C-alpha positions as CSV (number, residue, x, y, z in Angstrom):
1,X,118.1,75.5,68.1
2,X,120.0,75.8,71.7
3,X,122.8,77.3,70.0
4,X,120.7,80.0,68.6
5,X,118.9,80.6,71.8
6,X,122.3,81.3,73.6
7,X,123.3,83.6,70.6
8,X,119.9,85.7,71.7
9,X,120.5,85.6,75.3
10,X,124.2,86.1,75.7
11,X,124.6,89.6,75.0
12,X,121.7,90.2,77.6
13,X,123.4,87.9,80.2
14,X,126.9,89.5,79.6
15,X,125.3,93.0,80.1
16,X,123.9,92.0,83.4
17,X,127.0,90.3,84.5
18,X,128.9,93.7,83.6
19,X,126.3,96.0,85.5
20,X,126.0,93.5,88.5
21,X,129.0,94.7,90.8
22,X,128.9,98.6,90.1
23,X,125.2,99.2,90.4
24,X,124.4,101.7,93.3
25,X,122.2,100.5,96.2
26,X,118.7,101.8,95.6
27,X,118.8,103.3,99.1
28,X,121.1,105.9,98.1
29,X,119.2,109.3,98.2
30,X,120.8,112.4,96.9
31,X,119.3,114.8,99.8
32,X,119.0,113.3,103.3
33,X,116.1,114.8,105.3
34,X,118.4,115.8,108.0
35,X,120.6,118.1,105.8
36,X,119.6,121.4,104.1
37,X,121.3,121.5,100.7
38,X,120.7,124.6,98.0
39,X,119.1,123.6,95.1
40,X,122.3,124.6,93.1
41,X,124.1,122.1,95.1
42,X,121.6,119.5,94.3
43,X,121.8,120.2,90.6
44,X,125.5,119.9,90.6
45,X,125.2,116.6,92.4
46,X,123.1,115.5,89.7
47,X,125.5,116.6,87.1
48,X,128.4,114.5,88.9
49,X,126.5,111.2,89.0
50,X,127.7,108.5,86.3
51,X,126.0,109.2,82.9
52,X,125.1,105.4,82.3
53,X,122.7,103.4,84.9
54,X,119.6,101.6,85.4
55,X,116.4,102.9,84.0
56,X,113.3,100.6,85.1
57,X,114.0,97.8,87.1
58,X,116.1,94.8,85.8
59,X,114.7,91.6,87.0
60,X,114.5,87.8,86.1
61,X,111.5,85.7,87.4
62,X,109.9,82.4,86.9
63,X,106.0,81.7,87.5
64,X,102.9,80.1,86.5
65,X,99.2,81.1,86.0
66,X,97.0,81.8,88.7
67,X,93.7,79.9,88.7
68,X,94.7,77.5,86.4
69,X,96.8,74.1,86.4
70,X,100.6,74.9,85.8
71,X,101.9,73.3,82.8
72,X,105.2,73.3,80.6
73,X,103.2,75.5,78.1
74,X,101.8,78.5,80.4
75,X,104.9,78.5,82.9
76,X,107.7,80.5,81.9
77,X,110.6,83.0,82.7
78,X,110.1,86.7,82.0
79,X,113.4,89.0,82.2
80,X,113.9,92.5,81.8
81,X,117.1,94.5,81.1
82,X,116.3,98.4,80.9
83,X,119.4,100.9,80.9
84,X,119.7,104.8,80.7
85,X,122.5,107.0,79.3
86,X,122.4,110.7,80.3
87,X,123.7,112.7,77.3
88,X,123.8,116.3,78.8
89,X,124.3,118.1,82.1
90,X,121.6,120.5,83.3
91,X,122.5,122.9,80.5
92,X,119.2,122.7,78.4
93,X,116.4,125.1,79.0
94,X,114.5,124.6,82.5
95,X,117.4,122.7,83.8
96,X,116.6,119.6,82.2
97,X,118.7,116.6,81.0
98,X,118.6,114.3,77.5
99,X,118.3,111.1,78.0
100,X,118.5,107.8,75.9
101,X,116.6,104.8,77.3
102,X,116.4,101.2,76.3
103,X,114.4,98.5,77.8
104,X,114.2,94.9,76.5
105,X,111.6,92.3,77.9
106,X,111.6,88.7,77.4
107,X,109.1,85.6,77.7
108,X,111.3,82.5,77.9
109,X,109.5,78.8,78.0
110,X,112.2,77.1,79.6
111,X,110.1,74.0,80.3
112,X,109.2,73.3,76.6
113,X,111.5,71.4,74.3
114,X,114.3,73.7,72.8
115,X,113.7,76.3,75.4
116,X,112.0,78.8,73.1
117,X,112.0,82.5,73.6
118,X,108.4,83.3,72.5
119,X,108.3,87.1,72.7
120,X,110.9,89.6,72.6
121,X,109.7,93.3,73.1
122,X,112.3,96.0,72.2
123,X,111.6,99.6,73.9
124,X,114.2,102.2,73.1
125,X,113.2,106.0,73.5
126,X,114.8,109.5,73.9
127,X,113.5,112.1,76.1
128,X,114.0,115.4,78.4
129,X,114.1,114.6,82.3
130,X,113.5,117.3,84.9
131,X,114.5,116.7,88.4
132,X,112.1,118.6,91.0
133,X,113.5,120.4,93.9
134,X,111.2,122.3,96.9
135,X,113.0,124.3,99.6
136,X,116.5,122.6,98.6
137,X,115.5,119.0,98.6
138,X,114.7,116.6,95.7
139,X,111.2,115.5,95.5
140,X,110.9,113.7,92.1
141,X,110.9,114.5,88.4
142,X,109.2,114.9,85.2
143,X,109.8,113.2,81.8
144,X,108.7,113.9,78.2
145,X,109.7,110.8,76.2
146,X,109.5,110.0,72.8
147,X,109.2,106.0,72.9
148,X,109.2,103.2,70.2
149,X,108.0,99.3,71.2
150,X,108.2,96.4,68.8
151,X,108.7,92.8,68.9
152,X,110.9,92.7,65.8
153,X,108.9,90.4,63.8
154,X,107.2,90.7,60.3
155,X,103.8,89.2,58.8
156,X,100.9,88.5,60.8
157,X,103.1,88.3,64.1
158,X,104.3,92.1,63.6
159,X,103.6,94.2,66.4
160,X,104.5,97.9,66.7
161,X,103.6,101.3,68.2
162,X,105.0,104.7,69.4
163,X,104.0,107.2,71.9
164,X,104.9,110.4,73.2
165,X,104.6,110.2,76.8
166,X,104.7,112.6,79.7
167,X,105.1,111.1,83.1
168,X,106.4,112.0,86.6
169,X,107.1,110.4,90.2
170,X,107.0,112.6,93.4
171,X,108.2,111.6,96.7
172,X,105.5,112.0,99.0
173,X,108.1,111.4,101.8
174,X,111.3,109.5,101.9
175,X,109.3,106.2,102.0
176,X,106.3,107.0,99.5
177,X,106.1,107.9,96.0
178,X,103.4,108.2,93.6
179,X,103.9,107.9,90.0
180,X,101.9,108.4,86.7
181,X,102.3,108.3,83.1
182,X,100.1,109.5,79.9
183,X,100.7,109.0,76.4
184,X,99.5,110.1,72.8
185,X,99.9,106.8,71.0
186,X,101.1,106.4,67.3
187,X,99.9,103.1,66.2
188,X,101.8,102.1,63.0
189,X,101.8,98.4,63.2
190,X,99.2,96.9,60.6
191,X,98.6,93.8,63.0
192,X,97.9,95.7,66.3
193,X,95.4,98.7,65.3
194,X,93.4,97.9,68.6
195,X,96.4,97.8,71.0
196,X,95.0,100.7,73.1
197,X,92.2,98.4,74.1
198,X,94.8,96.1,75.7
199,X,98.0,98.1,76.4
200,X,96.2,101.1,77.9
201,X,96.1,104.8,77.3
202,X,97.7,105.9,80.8
203,X,99.2,104.5,84.1
204,X,99.2,105.5,87.7
205,X,100.9,103.7,90.8
206,X,102.3,104.2,94.1
207,X,105.7,102.7,95.6
208,X,106.1,102.2,99.4
209,X,109.7,101.7,101.1
210,X,110.5,100.3,104.5
211,X,113.0,103.1,106.5
212,X,115.6,100.8,106.2
213,X,115.1,100.4,102.6
214,X,115.4,96.6,102.8
215,X,111.6,96.2,102.0
216,X,109.5,97.6,99.0
217,X,106.2,97.2,97.6
218,X,104.5,98.8,94.6
219,X,100.9,98.6,92.7
220,X,100.6,100.0,89.0
221,X,97.3,100.5,87.1
222,X,97.3,100.6,83.5
223,X,94.0,101.9,82.2
224,X,92.7,100.3,78.9
225,X,90.6,102.2,76.3
226,X,87.1,102.6,77.3
227,X,85.2,104.2,79.9
228,X,84.8,101.1,81.9
229,X,86.9,100.5,85.0
230,X,89.3,98.0,82.9
231,X,92.9,98.2,84.3
232,X,95.9,95.9,83.8
233,X,97.2,95.5,87.5
234,X,100.7,94.8,88.6
235,X,101.7,94.4,92.0
236,X,105.3,94.0,93.1
237,X,107.0,93.0,96.4
238,X,110.8,92.9,96.8
239,X,113.2,92.2,99.8
240,X,116.8,92.9,100.3
241,X,118.5,90.0,102.0
242,X,122.0,91.8,102.5
243,X,122.1,95.6,103.5
244,X,124.9,96.8,101.1
245,X,123.7,94.9,98.3
246,X,121.4,96.1,95.5
247,X,119.8,92.7,94.6
248,X,116.5,91.8,96.2
249,X,114.1,88.7,96.4
250,X,111.3,89.8,94.1
251,X,107.9,88.7,93.7
252,X,105.5,90.0,90.7
253,X,101.6,89.6,90.1
254,X,100.6,90.6,86.5
255,X,96.5,90.5,86.2
256,X,95.3,91.8,82.6
257,X,96.0,92.2,79.1
258,X,99.0,93.3,77.2
259,X,101.9,91.9,79.5
260,X,103.5,91.0,76.2
261,X,103.1,92.4,72.5
262,X,102.8,89.1,70.6
263,X,99.8,88.0,72.8
264,X,98.5,91.3,73.9
265,X,94.8,90.4,73.2
266,X,95.1,87.5,75.5
267,X,94.4,87.8,79.2
268,X,97.2,86.6,81.9
269,X,97.0,86.3,85.4
270,X,100.6,85.3,86.3
271,X,102.7,85.2,89.5
272,X,106.2,85.0,89.4
273,X,109.2,85.0,91.8
274,X,113.4,85.7,91.3
275,X,115.5,88.6,91.7
276,X,115.4,92.3,90.7
277,X,118.2,95.0,90.9
278,X,116.8,98.5,91.1
279,X,117.5,102.1,90.4
280,X,118.8,104.6,92.4
281,X,116.2,106.6,94.7
282,X,112.9,104.7,93.0
283,X,111.9,102.8,90.4
284,X,110.7,103.9,86.8
285,X,107.7,102.4,85.5
């Protein structure tokens, strides 16, 4: 069992280690407030950036339930690996870029016998990304994506759905970002026809960074289907110990349904701590 477990985790660990030394610091901003750069120069700067990089946050955290007695069964590790590959430069209509995305989220019960990975969620996607410029400054981006998410299982444990999503992130100022994402779902999983009641129909949120980019905080609300004020809530705090590194101490609080696909109908209130590696400029959600 241990050998099988390591065959599943080893590719993820190797990818993480390969990316670690070459990942840019999250505080590297394309356009500084004090420098006036024209839009064409900014677009060329985007074109010259590496094609491969981080998409969403990459993290490794361990935690326990809130409001319950921690046990070996309800305490676990959660980690996420998320990457993006730019396929074009800004030569597509409306100066957009075509990207491939891949995110994998894993729940790992390290305290149980044989340390099983109980839920693996695979989330590939492809879509167009448009950077937004105002008065020669980068202020955010829009994304139109086609996404698939499943847990790779069959039978009664199979979970699968697709969505066409439109999202955006706007820099209100260099230290404050608001973001939102809305999707049209295509639910093809026989065992999860009611997934929108738990995993939601849209999400909104905000992120804050300190001026030196050492500290960050974010709140994301995922609206579950229905007219009630029923949200899945994610609160995250991160602190960078060393100024030149892109690794942060990380705290994540999840409250709601749909944290993982296998048990998407179960309510979870979990507090976890660990480390996170963040994308350039700001995180995607």
